[in-house]
A tleap script that builds the chain and sets N, CA, C and O, in Angstrom:
source leaprc.protein.ff14SB
mol = sequence {
  NMET PRO SER THR ILE GLU GLN VAL GLN LYS
  GLU PHE SER PRO ARG GLY LEU SER ILE LEU
  LEU ILE ASN ILE GLN GLU SER ARG GLU THR
  ALA GLY ARG TRP VAL LYS ALA ASN LYS ILE
  THR PRO ARG VAL LEU LEU ASP LEU ASP GLY
  SER VAL THR ALA ALA TYR ARG VAL THR ALA
  THR PRO THR VAL VAL LEU ILE GLY ARG ASP
  GLY LYS MET VAL GLY ARG ALA ILE GLY ASN
  ARG GLY TRP THR SER PRO ALA GLY ARG ALA
  LEU LEU GLU ALA LEU LEU GLN PRO ALA GLY
  CARG
}
set mol.1.N position { -29.452 -2.845 81.963 }
set mol.1.CA position { -28.173 -2.415 81.983 }
set mol.1.C position { -27.747 -1.015 82.846 }
set mol.1.O position { -26.563 -0.753 83.057 }
set mol.2.N position { -28.765 -0.217 83.283 }
set mol.2.CA position { -28.456 0.628 84.264 }
set mol.2.C position { -28.001 -0.098 85.286 }
set mol.2.O position { -26.954 0.433 85.657 }
set mol.3.N position { -28.336 -1.389 86.178 }
set mol.3.CA position { -27.828 -1.788 87.560 }
set mol.3.C position { -26.466 -2.034 87.257 }
set mol.3.O position { -25.621 -1.736 88.101 }
set mol.4.N position { -26.114 -2.559 86.126 }
set mol.4.CA position { -24.652 -3.277 85.889 }
set mol.4.C position { -24.023 -2.174 86.019 }
set mol.4.O position { -23.403 -1.987 87.066 }
set mol.5.N position { -24.029 -1.123 84.937 }
set mol.5.CA position { -23.564 0.327 85.206 }
set mol.5.C position { -23.082 0.940 86.489 }
set mol.5.O position { -21.965 1.356 86.796 }
set mol.6.N position { -24.535 0.876 87.356 }
set mol.6.CA position { -24.184 1.478 88.467 }
set mol.6.C position { -23.253 0.611 89.320 }
set mol.6.O position { -22.331 1.268 89.802 }
set mol.7.N position { -23.248 -0.834 89.668 }
set mol.7.CA position { -22.407 -1.534 90.134 }
set mol.7.C position { -20.855 -1.082 89.796 }
set mol.7.O position { -19.970 -0.821 90.610 }
set mol.8.N position { -20.796 -1.069 88.531 }
set mol.8.CA position { -19.401 -0.843 88.020 }
set mol.8.C position { -18.958 0.467 88.251 }
set mol.8.O position { -17.743 0.664 88.225 }
set mol.9.N position { -19.897 1.607 88.520 }
set mol.9.CA position { -19.437 2.924 88.882 }
set mol.9.C position { -18.889 2.866 90.172 }
set mol.9.O position { -17.831 3.396 90.512 }
set mol.10.N position { -19.849 2.022 91.078 }
set mol.10.CA position { -19.759 2.174 92.529 }
set mol.10.C position { -18.476 1.585 93.046 }
set mol.10.O position { -17.794 2.154 93.898 }
set mol.11.N position { -18.136 0.308 92.450 }
set mol.11.CA position { -16.937 -0.161 92.686 }
set mol.11.C position { -15.359 0.234 92.201 }
set mol.11.O position { -14.298 0.323 92.819 }
set mol.12.N position { -15.699 0.405 90.941 }
set mol.12.CA position { -14.624 1.036 89.895 }
set mol.12.C position { -14.222 2.418 90.120 }
set mol.12.O position { -13.083 2.785 89.835 }
set mol.13.N position { -15.072 3.186 90.605 }
set mol.13.CA position { -14.865 4.525 89.988 }
set mol.13.C position { -14.004 5.246 91.251 }
set mol.13.O position { -13.433 6.286 90.926 }
set mol.14.N position { -13.864 4.865 92.485 }
set mol.14.CA position { -12.995 5.256 93.589 }
set mol.14.C position { -11.456 4.942 93.495 }
set mol.14.O position { -10.521 5.423 94.135 }
set mol.15.N position { -11.482 3.747 92.251 }
set mol.15.CA position { -10.207 3.700 92.026 }
set mol.15.C position { -9.410 4.418 90.651 }
set mol.15.O position { -8.306 4.075 90.227 }
set mol.16.N position { -10.268 5.480 90.102 }
set mol.16.CA position { -10.058 5.970 88.672 }
set mol.16.C position { -10.882 5.822 87.724 }
set mol.16.O position { -10.847 6.730 86.893 }
set mol.17.N position { -11.745 4.860 87.511 }
set mol.17.CA position { -12.330 4.525 86.178 }
set mol.17.C position { -13.492 5.756 86.237 }
set mol.17.O position { -14.028 6.247 87.231 }
set mol.18.N position { -13.671 6.058 84.859 }
set mol.18.CA position { -14.666 7.287 84.645 }
set mol.18.C position { -15.717 6.488 83.604 }
set mol.18.O position { -15.413 5.670 82.736 }
set mol.19.N position { -16.996 6.968 83.953 }
set mol.19.CA position { -18.070 6.245 83.412 }
set mol.19.C position { -18.557 7.374 82.649 }
set mol.19.O position { -18.734 8.285 83.458 }
set mol.20.N position { -18.901 7.807 81.317 }
set mol.20.CA position { -19.913 8.606 80.780 }
set mol.20.C position { -20.785 8.167 79.686 }
set mol.20.O position { -20.412 7.835 78.561 }
set mol.21.N position { -22.194 8.206 80.212 }
set mol.21.CA position { -22.923 7.845 79.340 }
set mol.21.C position { -23.360 8.788 78.139 }
set mol.21.O position { -23.481 10.006 78.269 }
set mol.22.N position { -23.519 8.301 77.303 }
set mol.22.CA position { -23.877 8.960 76.379 }
set mol.22.C position { -25.363 9.016 75.546 }
set mol.22.O position { -25.669 8.072 74.818 }
set mol.23.N position { -26.166 10.064 75.689 }
set mol.23.CA position { -27.510 9.882 75.042 }
set mol.23.C position { -27.646 10.441 73.556 }
set mol.23.O position { -27.429 11.616 73.261 }
set mol.24.N position { -28.021 9.483 72.692 }
set mol.24.CA position { -27.889 10.196 71.537 }
set mol.24.C position { -29.426 10.662 70.730 }
set mol.24.O position { -30.533 10.149 70.565 }
set mol.25.N position { -28.855 11.718 70.427 }
set mol.25.CA position { -30.051 12.896 69.786 }
set mol.25.C position { -31.230 12.845 70.411 }
set mol.25.O position { -32.129 13.206 69.651 }
set mol.26.N position { -31.699 12.475 71.742 }
set mol.26.CA position { -32.801 12.833 72.368 }
set mol.26.C position { -32.479 14.332 73.460 }
set mol.26.O position { -31.424 14.764 73.923 }
set mol.27.N position { -34.142 14.898 73.598 }
set mol.27.CA position { -33.659 16.049 74.323 }
set mol.27.C position { -33.500 15.891 75.709 }
set mol.27.O position { -33.703 14.819 76.279 }
set mol.28.N position { -33.098 17.054 76.341 }
set mol.28.CA position { -32.673 17.134 77.702 }
set mol.28.C position { -33.602 16.297 78.749 }
set mol.28.O position { -33.292 15.567 79.691 }
set mol.29.N position { -35.147 16.780 78.093 }
set mol.29.CA position { -36.149 16.153 78.929 }
set mol.29.C position { -36.132 14.846 78.926 }
set mol.29.O position { -36.314 14.181 79.946 }
set mol.30.N position { -35.876 14.274 77.587 }
set mol.30.CA position { -36.347 12.572 77.695 }
set mol.30.C position { -34.987 12.142 78.248 }
set mol.30.O position { -35.144 11.234 79.064 }
set mol.31.N position { -33.813 12.457 78.096 }
set mol.31.CA position { -32.725 11.958 78.768 }
set mol.31.C position { -32.689 12.269 80.237 }
set mol.31.O position { -31.921 11.601 80.930 }
set mol.32.N position { -33.359 13.115 80.746 }
set mol.32.CA position { -33.181 13.571 82.264 }
set mol.32.C position { -34.445 12.529 82.744 }
set mol.32.O position { -34.207 11.867 83.754 }
set mol.33.N position { -35.563 12.367 82.193 }
set mol.33.CA position { -36.787 11.194 82.667 }
set mol.33.C position { -35.951 9.780 83.079 }
set mol.33.O position { -35.901 9.213 84.170 }
set mol.34.N position { -35.350 9.448 81.864 }
set mol.34.CA position { -34.730 8.175 81.790 }
set mol.34.C position { -33.854 8.041 83.027 }
set mol.34.O position { -34.037 7.136 83.841 }
set mol.35.N position { -32.599 9.247 83.195 }
set mol.35.CA position { -31.703 9.346 84.122 }
set mol.35.C position { -32.624 9.287 85.778 }
set mol.35.O position { -32.179 8.825 86.829 }
set mol.36.N position { -33.509 9.691 85.628 }
set mol.36.CA position { -34.391 9.865 86.911 }
set mol.36.C position { -34.934 8.390 87.112 }
set mol.36.O position { -34.614 7.796 88.142 }
set mol.37.N position { -35.587 7.893 86.352 }
set mol.37.CA position { -36.378 6.422 86.251 }
set mol.37.C position { -35.480 5.617 86.717 }
set mol.37.O position { -35.697 4.857 87.660 }
set mol.38.N position { -34.045 5.733 85.912 }
set mol.38.CA position { -33.117 4.682 86.169 }
set mol.38.C position { -32.141 5.082 87.700 }
set mol.38.O position { -31.231 4.373 88.130 }
set mol.39.N position { -32.471 5.981 88.134 }
set mol.39.CA position { -31.392 6.466 89.062 }
set mol.39.C position { -29.853 6.336 88.996 }
set mol.39.O position { -29.042 6.008 89.862 }
set mol.40.N position { -29.695 6.711 87.647 }
set mol.40.CA position { -28.442 6.909 87.170 }
set mol.40.C position { -27.705 8.020 87.526 }
set mol.40.O position { -28.043 9.188 87.335 }
set mol.41.N position { -26.131 7.414 88.336 }
set mol.41.CA position { -25.452 8.234 88.804 }
set mol.41.C position { -24.064 8.455 88.021 }
set mol.41.O position { -23.084 8.954 88.575 }
set mol.42.N position { -24.074 8.098 86.878 }
set mol.42.CA position { -22.870 8.609 85.934 }
set mol.42.C position { -23.153 9.621 85.248 }
set mol.42.O position { -24.337 9.718 84.928 }
set mol.43.N position { -22.158 10.758 84.766 }
set mol.43.CA position { -22.446 11.734 83.907 }
set mol.43.C position { -23.096 11.172 82.731 }
set mol.43.O position { -22.851 10.025 82.356 }
set mol.44.N position { -23.899 11.928 82.152 }
set mol.44.CA position { -24.494 11.779 81.019 }
set mol.44.C position { -24.162 13.034 79.996 }
set mol.44.O position { -24.229 14.236 80.254 }
set mol.45.N position { -23.817 12.453 78.872 }
set mol.45.CA position { -23.593 13.758 77.789 }
set mol.45.C position { -24.717 13.587 76.771 }
set mol.45.O position { -25.090 12.526 76.270 }
set mol.46.N position { -25.167 14.748 76.564 }
set mol.46.CA position { -26.421 14.805 75.391 }
set mol.46.C position { -25.446 15.058 73.990 }
set mol.46.O position { -24.689 16.009 73.800 }
set mol.47.N position { -25.663 14.121 73.253 }
set mol.47.CA position { -25.086 14.516 71.586 }
set mol.47.C position { -26.102 14.496 71.014 }
set mol.47.O position { -26.620 13.496 70.516 }
set mol.48.N position { -26.646 15.913 71.007 }
set mol.48.CA position { -27.715 16.500 70.268 }
set mol.48.C position { -27.557 16.146 68.826 }
set mol.48.O position { -28.404 15.503 68.207 }
set mol.49.N position { -26.385 16.610 68.288 }
set mol.49.CA position { -26.118 16.341 67.085 }
set mol.49.C position { -25.449 15.364 66.475 }
set mol.49.O position { -24.955 15.563 65.366 }
set mol.50.N position { -25.352 14.312 67.037 }
set mol.50.CA position { -24.333 13.165 66.467 }
set mol.50.C position { -23.009 13.151 66.195 }
set mol.50.O position { -22.352 12.335 65.548 }
set mol.51.N position { -22.651 14.251 66.821 }
set mol.51.CA position { -21.112 14.062 66.278 }
set mol.51.C position { -20.168 13.481 67.346 }
set mol.51.O position { -18.955 13.511 67.136 }
set mol.52.N position { -20.684 12.931 68.531 }
set mol.52.CA position { -19.821 12.109 69.283 }
set mol.52.C position { -20.347 10.614 68.768 }
set mol.52.O position { -19.510 9.721 68.631 }
set mol.53.N position { -21.502 10.407 68.536 }
set mol.53.CA position { -21.571 9.080 67.989 }
set mol.53.C position { -21.043 8.745 66.581 }
set mol.53.O position { -21.015 7.579 66.187 }
set mol.54.N position { -20.677 9.650 65.921 }
set mol.54.CA position { -20.113 9.660 64.524 }
set mol.54.C position { -18.462 9.591 64.660 }
set mol.54.O position { -17.708 9.194 63.771 }
set mol.55.N position { -18.071 10.064 65.963 }
set mol.55.CA position { -16.637 9.913 65.987 }
set mol.55.C position { -16.200 8.694 66.595 }
set mol.55.O position { -15.144 8.158 66.259 }
set mol.56.N position { -16.850 8.295 67.347 }
set mol.56.CA position { -16.735 6.787 67.908 }
set mol.56.C position { -17.422 5.670 67.312 }
set mol.56.O position { -17.622 4.600 67.887 }
set mol.57.N position { -17.823 5.995 65.975 }
set mol.57.CA position { -18.516 5.028 65.227 }
set mol.57.C position { -19.316 3.989 65.689 }
set mol.57.O position { -19.083 2.782 65.621 }
set mol.58.N position { -20.426 4.645 66.236 }
set mol.58.CA position { -21.304 4.185 67.019 }
set mol.58.C position { -22.450 3.582 66.010 }
set mol.58.O position { -23.217 4.399 65.502 }
set mol.59.N position { -22.590 2.304 65.721 }
set mol.59.CA position { -23.836 1.964 64.757 }
set mol.59.C position { -24.795 1.112 65.518 }
set mol.59.O position { -25.582 0.514 64.784 }
set mol.60.N position { -24.964 0.857 67.051 }
set mol.60.CA position { -25.751 0.209 67.767 }
set mol.60.C position { -25.823 0.651 69.242 }
set mol.60.O position { -24.856 1.032 69.903 }
set mol.61.N position { -26.825 0.572 69.580 }
set mol.61.CA position { -26.979 0.726 71.161 }
set mol.61.C position { -27.152 -0.306 72.176 }
set mol.61.O position { -27.843 -1.128 71.576 }
set mol.62.N position { -26.980 -0.694 73.161 }
set mol.62.CA position { -25.741 -0.104 73.733 }
set mol.62.C position { -23.867 -0.294 73.024 }
set mol.62.O position { -23.430 -1.409 72.740 }
set mol.63.N position { -23.239 0.662 72.899 }
set mol.63.CA position { -21.985 0.507 72.279 }
set mol.63.C position { -21.180 1.059 73.665 }
set mol.63.O position { -21.741 1.975 74.267 }
set mol.64.N position { -19.896 0.551 74.204 }
set mol.64.CA position { -19.146 0.777 74.916 }
set mol.64.C position { -17.835 1.118 74.420 }
set mol.64.O position { -17.369 0.395 73.539 }
set mol.65.N position { -16.975 2.375 74.954 }
set mol.65.CA position { -15.961 2.627 74.526 }
set mol.65.C position { -14.962 2.655 75.337 }
set mol.65.O position { -15.193 3.365 76.316 }
set mol.66.N position { -14.046 2.221 75.329 }
set mol.66.CA position { -12.815 2.225 76.685 }
set mol.66.C position { -11.594 3.094 76.073 }
set mol.66.O position { -10.958 2.844 75.049 }
set mol.67.N position { -11.473 3.912 76.745 }
set mol.67.CA position { -10.664 4.845 76.548 }
set mol.67.C position { -9.291 4.589 77.576 }
set mol.67.O position { -9.479 4.122 78.699 }
set mol.68.N position { -8.318 4.830 77.244 }
set mol.68.CA position { -6.977 4.458 78.136 }
set mol.68.C position { -6.916 5.640 78.875 }
set mol.68.O position { -7.663 6.606 78.717 }
set mol.69.N position { -5.666 5.508 79.993 }
set mol.69.CA position { -5.466 6.771 80.772 }
set mol.69.C position { -4.874 7.791 79.761 }
set mol.69.O position { -4.763 8.904 80.274 }
set mol.70.N position { -4.440 7.721 78.400 }
set mol.70.CA position { -3.500 8.555 77.408 }
set mol.70.C position { -4.850 9.202 76.617 }
set mol.70.O position { -4.677 10.082 75.773 }
set mol.71.N position { -5.910 8.816 76.873 }
set mol.71.CA position { -7.025 9.657 76.237 }
set mol.71.C position { -7.297 8.913 74.735 }
set mol.71.O position { -8.069 9.468 73.953 }
set mol.72.N position { -6.754 7.863 74.424 }
set mol.72.CA position { -6.906 7.105 73.219 }
set mol.72.C position { -7.807 5.848 73.133 }
set mol.72.O position { -7.466 5.019 73.977 }
set mol.73.N position { -8.591 5.552 72.560 }
set mol.73.CA position { -9.450 4.563 72.600 }
set mol.73.C position { -8.701 3.221 72.397 }
set mol.73.O position { -7.876 3.078 71.494 }
set mol.74.N position { -9.005 2.307 73.222 }
set mol.74.CA position { -8.295 1.016 73.422 }
set mol.74.C position { -9.266 -0.475 73.107 }
set mol.74.O position { -8.882 -1.643 73.045 }
set mol.75.N position { -10.397 0.003 72.973 }
set mol.75.CA position { -11.589 -1.098 72.692 }
set mol.75.C position { -13.195 -0.427 72.496 }
set mol.75.O position { -13.666 0.670 72.797 }
set mol.76.N position { -13.525 -1.127 72.122 }
set mol.76.CA position { -15.104 -0.939 71.629 }
set mol.76.C position { -16.025 -2.394 71.706 }
set mol.76.O position { -15.525 -3.357 71.124 }
set mol.77.N position { -16.968 -2.540 72.200 }
set mol.77.CA position { -17.814 -3.563 72.368 }
set mol.77.C position { -19.253 -2.894 71.984 }
set mol.77.O position { -19.492 -1.704 72.192 }
set mol.78.N position { -20.376 -3.996 71.277 }
set mol.78.CA position { -21.240 -3.369 70.973 }
set mol.78.C position { -22.249 -4.304 71.728 }
set mol.78.O position { -21.965 -5.490 71.898 }
set mol.79.N position { -23.185 -3.877 72.086 }
set mol.79.CA position { -24.178 -4.601 72.843 }
set mol.79.C position { -23.975 -4.795 74.194 }
set mol.79.O position { -23.020 -4.106 74.552 }
set mol.80.N position { -24.442 -5.415 75.079 }
set mol.80.CA position { -24.690 -5.708 76.456 }
set mol.80.C position { -23.470 -6.813 76.540 }
set mol.80.O position { -23.274 -7.723 75.734 }
set mol.81.N position { -22.720 -6.514 77.686 }
set mol.81.CA position { -21.508 -7.169 78.104 }
set mol.81.C position { -21.665 -7.619 79.494 }
set mol.81.O position { -22.588 -7.206 80.195 }
set mol.82.N position { -20.682 -8.552 79.954 }
set mol.82.CA position { -20.584 -9.038 81.473 }
set mol.82.C position { -19.674 -8.466 82.211 }
set mol.82.O position { -18.698 -9.031 82.706 }
set mol.83.N position { -20.059 -6.968 82.337 }
set mol.83.CA position { -18.871 -6.256 83.138 }
set mol.83.C position { -18.438 -6.572 84.505 }
set mol.83.O position { -17.324 -6.355 84.982 }
set mol.84.N position { -19.566 -7.170 85.140 }
set mol.84.CA position { -19.210 -7.509 86.277 }
set mol.84.C position { -19.101 -9.153 86.780 }
set mol.84.O position { -19.206 -9.663 87.896 }
set mol.85.N position { -18.785 -9.851 85.139 }
set mol.85.CA position { -18.087 -11.012 85.240 }
set mol.85.C position { -16.710 -10.873 85.652 }
set mol.85.O position { -16.041 -9.850 85.796 }
set mol.86.N position { -16.349 -12.332 85.849 }
set mol.86.CA position { -14.531 -12.544 85.894 }
set mol.86.C position { -14.020 -11.906 84.945 }
set mol.86.O position { -13.099 -11.143 85.236 }
set mol.87.N position { -14.342 -11.986 83.874 }
set mol.87.CA position { -13.662 -12.056 82.330 }
set mol.87.C position { -13.644 -10.174 82.491 }
set mol.87.O position { -12.559 -9.616 82.329 }
set mol.88.N position { -14.942 -9.292 82.819 }
set mol.88.CA position { -15.010 -7.995 82.549 }
set mol.88.C position { -14.411 -7.438 83.779 }
set mol.88.O position { -13.725 -6.430 83.610 }
set mol.89.N position { -14.529 -7.881 84.959 }
set mol.89.CA position { -13.543 -7.321 85.985 }
set mol.89.C position { -12.062 -7.327 85.782 }
set mol.89.O position { -11.204 -6.506 86.108 }
set mol.90.N position { -11.991 -8.505 85.139 }
set mol.90.CA position { -9.841 -8.643 84.852 }
set mol.90.C position { -9.847 -7.358 83.787 }
set mol.90.O position { -8.896 -6.578 83.844 }
set mol.91.N position { -10.795 -7.156 82.924 }
set mol.91.CA position { -10.272 -6.422 81.980 }
set mol.91.C position { -10.296 -4.974 82.589 }
set mol.91.O position { -9.399 -4.221 82.210 }
set mol.92.N position { -11.217 -4.497 83.488 }
set mol.92.CA position { -11.382 -3.194 83.985 }
set mol.92.C position { -9.957 -3.059 84.815 }
set mol.92.O position { -9.069 -2.226 84.632 }
set mol.93.N position { -10.004 -4.038 85.701 }
set mol.93.CA position { -8.655 -4.218 86.474 }
set mol.93.C position { -7.345 -4.010 85.423 }
set mol.93.O position { -6.488 -3.268 85.902 }
set mol.94.N position { -7.096 -4.438 84.328 }
set mol.94.CA position { -6.170 -4.253 83.657 }
set mol.94.C position { -6.091 -2.819 83.276 }
set mol.94.O position { -4.986 -2.313 83.469 }
set mol.95.N position { -7.055 -2.011 82.756 }
set mol.95.CA position { -7.151 -0.593 82.348 }
set mol.95.C position { -6.764 0.194 83.354 }
set mol.95.O position { -6.102 1.216 83.175 }
set mol.96.N position { -7.227 -0.311 84.722 }
set mol.96.CA position { -6.764 0.319 85.988 }
set mol.96.C position { -5.440 0.321 86.392 }
set mol.96.O position { -5.067 1.194 87.176 }
set mol.97.N position { -4.615 -0.579 85.950 }
set mol.97.CA position { -3.362 -0.576 86.187 }
set mol.97.C position { -2.462 0.594 85.733 }
set mol.97.O position { -2.419 1.004 84.572 }
set mol.98.N position { -1.767 1.076 86.733 }
set mol.98.CA position { -0.345 2.466 86.407 }
set mol.98.C position { 0.272 1.752 85.386 }
set mol.98.O position { 0.365 0.540 85.194 }
set mol.99.N position { 0.837 3.093 84.523 }
set mol.99.CA position { 1.507 2.618 83.198 }
set mol.99.C position { 2.692 1.861 83.611 }
set mol.99.O position { 3.226 1.986 84.714 }
set mol.100.N position { 3.129 0.974 82.566 }
set mol.100.CA position { 4.379 0.396 82.899 }
set mol.100.C position { 4.374 -0.804 83.746 }
set mol.100.O position { 5.437 -1.405 83.902 }
set mol.101.N position { 3.210 -1.256 84.360 }
set mol.101.CA position { 3.018 -2.423 84.932 }
set mol.101.C position { 2.444 -3.642 84.196 }
set mol.101.O position { 2.290 -4.707 84.793 }
savepdb mol mol.pdb
quit
């Protein structure tokens, strides 16, 4: 997964896509080791008390939550997905379109 996330981050972040990885109830040290070992560049939020996990109804990992420009959740996917496949890219492209298009 990290290589796919990194590829999406590199390609789409200059166009406005924000990626935030959420570490579920692990210590800063454990999360930091994983980030360093996998050379992760997106921001990582530490969900130490599980409140973010509960808010987005995360029941398995990985879970991807898609948030629109208005800050509202527009979709959720559980498990690995082909974000760099033609269908995945089309979805990301659609999310990056200006409102009203």
